N, C-alpha and C positions, 0 to 999 in steps of 0.2 A: 489646494498648496498640490504644488506634485515634489516629487521627488527624485531624486538624482540615481542613476542606477550605476553602482561602479562596476569593473572588473572585479572587483572580491565580492560583489552580489551576487553576479551570475554565476563566477566559481563554487561560490557556497552553493548556490541552486545547483547547480551540475551536480556535484559531490553531492545533496540530499538525495536526485534521483537518482545515481548509478547506486546507491547503499541499497536504495527502496527496490530497485533491479535484481542484488546480489540477494537480499534479502527474500526473494520472491523467488529468486532460484533453490537455496536454500530450501525451503519451507519445501518446493514441488519434490526437491529430491527426497527430503523425509517421508511423504505420503506415497501410501500402496497406490497401486493405477485407480483403482474405486473409486477412492474420495476425489483422486485428481476429476477421474469422467466426471462425476456428481456436483464437481464445485460450477463444474458450465449452467449446472440448472437452477442455481442458487439467482435468488431475485434479491436484489442489495437496494434498500425502499429507502435510506437515505444517510450520504456521507459527510464527513466534513474532516477539512484537513485546519488546524491550528495555523495559524498566519506566524505567531510567537513560537512556536515551541515545534512543529514538523510532524505533531500528533495526529494519528488518524484515528474517528471513531464512524464507525457505520452500523445499520442497520439492518439486518437481512430476513428475510422470510424462513420460516423453515421447509425443507424442499417436502414436506408432507402435502402442504399446502392446509395445514389444521386451521392457520391464521397466527401461531407460535410466531413469537419474531426473538431475535439473538442479538445482542449487540457485541459487536467484533470492534477491538481497540488496537493499538499500535504504538507504540513511544517514536518520538524521531528520531532521527539522528543524532549522537550522543558521542565524540571523539572519537567522528566516522564508524560507527558502529550502531544499529538498531540493535537494543537489548531485547524486545521482552513486545511478545505477543500474545491475546487474549481475547477468547470468545465465550461466553454464559451458557453454551450449549451443554449437555451433560457430557459428548462424546470427550472434550476439549477438557472442561472442569474432573472429570471421574479418569480417563484415563492420562490426560497431561498433554495429547497425540495430538499432531495436525491437523485439524479437522477441515471438510468439505467449505465451511464457509470462511475461514482465514484463507484459505485457498482461492476463491471465488474474489473476494476484498483482493486481497493482495495482484492476485491476476489482472482484475479490472483497473487497476490503479493504476499500475506497470506501465497496460497497454493506453489510455489514455494520455498519461503524462509524456510519452514517448517523443510525441510532437510537441511538446515545449520545452524536452531537449535538443530536439534538433532545432528548434527555433531558437534558444539561447548559442547553441552550435555555429548558424548562422549569424548570429548576430556579433561576437567578439569576430569569426570570419571580416566580413564587412567593417566595422570598425576598425580590424587588427588592434585588438585586444586582448 
């Protein structure tokens, strides 16, 4: 069974991708330069995005390589905004700060979805939606 994709579906998905990009920018601006640098060293083991809510959940390896894993979560956009991010690492749990795990997941998500956004924009142009 196939589903017809409507202009509203495309607009909603583009809006969600834009909000993720804005949230990533805010996270990056809140983090110190050391965390931003170290985020590039983080290995994302598994990541899923809920089709129903847009929520992200990712398991990431500790940067120390000791086998520890952390879970990063981010809610889906609601009312045009992303409301909550969390990580199970001690840095985020104890200080509530933006940790390198959050930055790594956010950055990689935005990088991977950039092409999806471009494709949606091209579809809109092609079909004059």
